[in-house]
N, C-alpha and C positions, 0 to 999 in steps of 0.2 A: 602759448598765446595765452593769456587774459579778455571774454567778452562781456560785456554788462549787456543788463536787464533793465531797465529803468521802469516802474513805473507807480505811475500818479493815478489818479480819482480825474485831470483834466486832461485830454490828447492835449492841448494847447503846449503845458507844460512839461507834459512828457516832450511831445515832441522838438520844446526849445530846448532843455536843458540837455537833449539830444545832437542836437544843431549843436551849438554851444561846444558839447564834448568833440566832437568831432572835430573839427574846427582847433581846436588846441590839442589835442591828443594824436591828430592826422589817421596813421593806420591800425585802428582800433576799435576792434567789433560793436556796434551800439545798437539796440534796439528798443523803441518807443515803445509803451505798449501800457496809454490811455484809456479811461473812460470803461464804460460800461459795453455791452455787445451793441445798443443800439446808437454810439456815440453819443455820448449821456454819460454827465458825472457818476462815478464809481468807478469798480473793478470786473475786469474781467477775466477769468479764473484762465480757463482754454486760451486764452490771446497771449497770458503770460507761460502755458504751459509749452505752446506753440511757440514760445519767443526764443528759450531754453533749451529745449530744444532742439531749433535751427543754427543756432549755432555751430559754427565751425571753430570750437574753440578748445582749448585742453579744459580750459576752468573759465568758471563761468561766474562771474560776481552780483549780486540781483537788489538794486534799488528801491525802498520804497517812500513814498511820501509820508501817508499818516491812516491809522484806523486798518478798514477793511482790505487797504493794500498788504498791507502786512499778512494779516490775515487770509486772505487767498494767493497769497506767497507761502506763505510759511504753508497751505494746503496744497499745492501747487509740489510743494516738494515732497510732499509725502504718499502724491503722486509717484515719481518718478522711478523708474527703474535703480536699480540698485548702484548700478554702476555711472549711471545718468547725473544722481544722489552727490555722489564720491566730491563729485567734481565742479560742485555747486554750493555756492554761500550769501545766506544771506545776511546783508551787512546795515546794522544799525549803526546811521551817523548821518551826517546832512544832505539833504536828498541832492542838493545842485553842487556843491560847495565838495560836497563827499563824492559825489561819482566825476565831477570835474579833479580834483586831485588824484584819487585813482586811475582816471583812464589820462592823465599823463604819461603818472609815472609807467605804468603800465606797459607806455608807444615807446618805454627804455630796453624792456621786457624784462621789468620787475616780473614776480611770479602777486597769483593772490597771495598770499600771507601779509607780501609789502604792500602791494597795494590797497588791504583791508591797514592797516596802517595808516599806510598816508590820506584814507579816508576816515578816518575815526580822529586824527589830529586834525582834519577841519574846524570837528566839534571847537576844539579852543585854542580856534588863528583869530587872533584880535582880528577883526578888520580897520580899525582906525590907530593910527598908531601912534599917540598923543605925546606931544611930551618925548620928541623925538629928537 
């Protein structure tokens, strides 16, 4: 099973995206890590680490919004024990759309590789279908 860690500078964005994903994907494990240690805008590497290590899944996909969220996630990846690091992937995809697409696919039993592909496709999927 694939689990998800959603890292955003904003606690509201992380929680809102997690709520959307849980609602649409059902039984997937999703942890939101938003804001700094004081609850303000920023990132919290210790929170990311706890989320990754706390998921009870075979594989973990980490979605990040911008800038230091990526740097914090990369730092956490370097801090993980090798056996844990092997099951964690940082996903370079749109935060909301990518997490949504990946989690919905994960709910069908797809593996992490298939979920990452779905997340990457979210980057090019048009929202408006003009001319149809």
